[in-house]
C-alpha positions as CSV (number, residue, x, y, z in Angstrom):
1,M,3.0,7.3,13.0
2,K,6.6,6.4,13.8
3,R,5.4,3.9,16.4
4,Q,3.2,2.2,13.9
5,I,5.9,2.0,11.3
6,L,8.2,0.6,14.0
7,A,5.6,-1.9,14.9
8,L,5.4,-3.0,11.2
9,S,9.2,-3.1,11.1
10,L,9.3,-5.3,14.2
11,L,6.6,-7.5,12.8
12,A,8.7,-8.0,9.6
13,S,11.6,-9.2,11.6
14,C,9.7,-11.5,13.9
15,G,9.5,-15.3,13.4
16,H,5.7,-15.6,13.3
17,S,4.1,-18.5,11.4
18,P,3.9,-17.7,7.6
19,E,0.2,-18.8,7.6
20,R,-0.7,-15.9,10.0
21,K,-2.3,-13.0,8.2
22,T,-3.3,-9.6,9.7
23,V,-6.7,-8.3,8.7
24,F,-7.6,-4.7,9.1
25,S,-11.2,-3.5,9.0
26,S,-12.6,0.0,8.7
27,N,-12.5,0.5,12.5
28,D,-8.8,0.1,12.5
29,K,-6.8,3.0,11.0
30,V,-4.1,1.2,9.1
31,E,-0.9,3.2,8.7
32,R,0.1,3.4,5.0
33,M,3.4,1.6,4.3
34,A,3.9,3.0,0.8
35,W,4.9,6.5,-0.1
36,V,2.3,7.5,-2.7
37,S,1.1,10.8,-4.1
38,W,-1.6,12.3,-6.5
39,P,0.1,15.3,-8.1
40,D,-3.0,15.8,-10.3
41,A,-6.4,14.3,-11.0
42,N,-5.2,11.5,-13.3
43,G,-1.6,10.9,-12.2
44,F,-0.3,8.7,-9.4
45,I,3.3,8.6,-8.1
46,F,4.9,6.0,-5.9
47,C,8.4,6.0,-4.4
48,T,10.7,3.7,-2.5
49,R,11.3,4.9,1.0
50,R,13.7,3.9,3.7
51,I,13.2,4.1,7.5
52,D,15.5,3.3,10.4
53,N,14.5,0.9,13.2
54,A,12.8,3.8,15.1
55,G,10.7,4.7,12.0
56,N,12.6,7.8,11.0
57,P,13.3,8.5,7.3
58,V,16.7,7.5,6.0
59,G,17.9,9.6,3.0
60,V,15.5,10.7,0.4
61,N,12.6,8.9,-1.3
62,G,13.4,7.2,-4.6
63,P,13.4,5.9,-7.1
64,C,9.9,7.2,-8.0
65,W,7.5,6.2,-10.7
66,R,4.4,7.8,-12.3
67,L,1.3,6.0,-13.6
68,D,-1.4,7.9,-15.4
69,A,-5.0,6.9,-16.0
70,G,-5.3,4.7,-19.0
71,E,-1.7,3.5,-18.9
72,T,-0.4,0.1,-17.7
73,E,3.3,0.8,-17.5
74,A,4.7,3.3,-15.0
75,K,7.4,5.8,-16.0
76,K,10.4,6.7,-13.9
77,V,10.1,10.3,-12.4
78,F,13.2,12.4,-12.8
79,A,11.7,15.8,-11.7
80,W,11.5,15.6,-7.9
81,A,9.6,18.9,-7.8
82,A,6.7,17.2,-9.6
83,V,6.3,14.5,-6.9
84,G,4.1,16.5,-4.5
85,G,3.1,15.6,-1.0
86,A,2.4,12.0,0.3
87,D,-1.0,10.6,0.7
88,S,-1.5,10.6,4.5
89,S,-4.8,8.8,4.5
90,P,-5.0,5.4,6.2
91,A,-4.2,2.5,3.9
92,N,-7.8,1.2,4.4
93,G,-9.4,4.6,3.9
94,Y,-12.2,5.2,1.4
95,P,-13.3,8.0,-0.9
96,P,-15.5,10.7,0.7
97,A,-18.4,9.8,-1.6
98,W,-18.7,6.5,0.2
99,S,-19.4,8.1,3.6
100,D,-19.2,5.2,6.0
101,R,-21.6,2.8,4.2
102,C,-18.7,0.9,2.5
103,H,-15.1,0.3,3.6
104,F,-12.1,-1.9,2.9
105,E,-10.5,-4.8,4.7
106,I,-6.9,-5.4,4.0
107,E,-5.1,-8.7,4.5
108,R,-1.3,-8.3,4.6
109,S,0.7,-11.4,3.8
110,R,3.9,-13.0,5.1
111,L,6.0,-15.3,3.1
112,G,7.2,-18.6,4.3
113,S,7.0,-22.2,3.2
114,K,3.3,-21.7,2.3
115,P,2.8,-18.1,0.9
116,T,-0.5,-16.6,1.6
117,P,-2.0,-13.9,-0.7
118,A,-2.4,-10.2,0.2
119,R,-5.9,-9.1,-0.4
120,I,-8.2,-6.1,-0.5
121,W,-11.9,-6.7,0.2
122,M,-14.6,-4.1,-0.4
123,I,-17.3,-4.4,2.2
124,T,-20.7,-2.9,1.3
125,P,-24.1,-3.1,3.2
126,T,-25.0,-6.1,1.1
127,A,-21.8,-7.9,0.1
128,R,-18.1,-8.6,0.6
129,E,-16.2,-8.4,-2.7
130,L,-12.6,-9.3,-3.4
131,L,-11.1,-6.3,-5.3
132,S,-7.5,-7.5,-5.6
133,E,-5.3,-10.4,-4.6
134,W,-1.5,-10.8,-4.9
135,T,0.6,-13.8,-4.0
136,P,4.3,-13.0,-4.4
137,E,6.8,-15.6,-5.6
138,P,7.9,-17.8,-2.7
139,T,11.6,-17.2,-3.6
140,R,11.5,-13.6,-2.6
141,E,13.7,-12.3,0.3
142,E,11.0,-9.9,1.5
143,K,8.7,-11.1,4.3
144,V,5.8,-8.7,4.5
145,F,3.5,-7.8,1.5
146,A,0.4,-5.7,1.2
147,L,-2.0,-4.3,-1.3
148,E,-2.9,-0.6,-0.5
149,P,-5.6,1.5,-2.1
150,S,-5.2,5.2,-2.6
151,F,-7.8,7.6,-4.1
152,S,-7.4,10.6,-6.4
153,P,-8.4,13.9,-4.8
154,E,-11.5,14.1,-7.0
155,G,-12.5,10.6,-6.1
156,K,-12.6,9.2,-9.6
157,W,-9.5,6.9,-9.6
158,M,-8.3,4.3,-7.2
159,A,-4.7,3.1,-7.3
160,I,-3.9,-0.3,-5.9
161,S,-0.2,-0.6,-4.9
162,R,1.7,-3.8,-4.4
163,V,3.9,-3.0,-1.4
164,T,6.9,-4.9,0.0
165,L,8.7,-4.4,3.3
166,K,12.2,-5.8,3.5
167,Q,14.8,-5.5,6.2
168,E,18.3,-4.4,5.4
169,E,21.1,-3.6,7.8
170,G,20.0,-0.9,10.1
171,Q,16.9,0.1,8.0
172,R,13.7,-1.1,6.4
173,V,13.0,-0.5,2.7
174,I,9.4,-0.1,1.6
175,E,8.9,-0.5,-2.1
176,V,5.9,-0.4,-4.4
177,D,6.5,-3.3,-6.8
178,A,3.7,-2.2,-9.1
179,A,0.5,-0.2,-9.2
180,E,-2.6,-0.2,-11.2
181,L,-5.3,2.5,-11.7
182,R,-8.9,1.8,-12.0
183,E,-12.2,3.7,-11.5
184,V,-13.4,3.8,-7.9
185,P,-16.0,1.1,-7.5
186,A,-19.6,2.1,-6.6
187,C,-20.7,1.8,-3.0
188,R,-24.0,-0.1,-3.3
């Protein structure tokens, strides 16, 4: 895990062309950048986390936010005990009800003179459907962006997090800019 985070960190600091996107399919286990958690069936928590150049945690996670099903605005979490454990599934994982019939493709984005969108595609046996797309403002300092899905333990809700990775002196900061909850799409 630390090596994959380090690889993402190094990717963020490289001078690759801004038009280059990285696409991950179901065959690739994509390490989750965001720190996210499902403390209960209808609540989703996301936190900022910091890692050093070797991928080790720096300090504690935070600030943290909670988004409940049916809400559009996240609330700041002050009770750290209520945060729970992190979702350790791959960023392109899928709910158990899907088996392996359907999966996701994730396109991470890099900003530059021509920003490209970050996207999540749902791949079914019969179609390829765009689930979400995000093009950050080109004036942002961050360089790597992603959309990452996460599923409630019961498999009813899917959270889509807007994740940014930015470089600071001696560390990388991984933030969830926003998240939305929606029902898990059917695998047809």
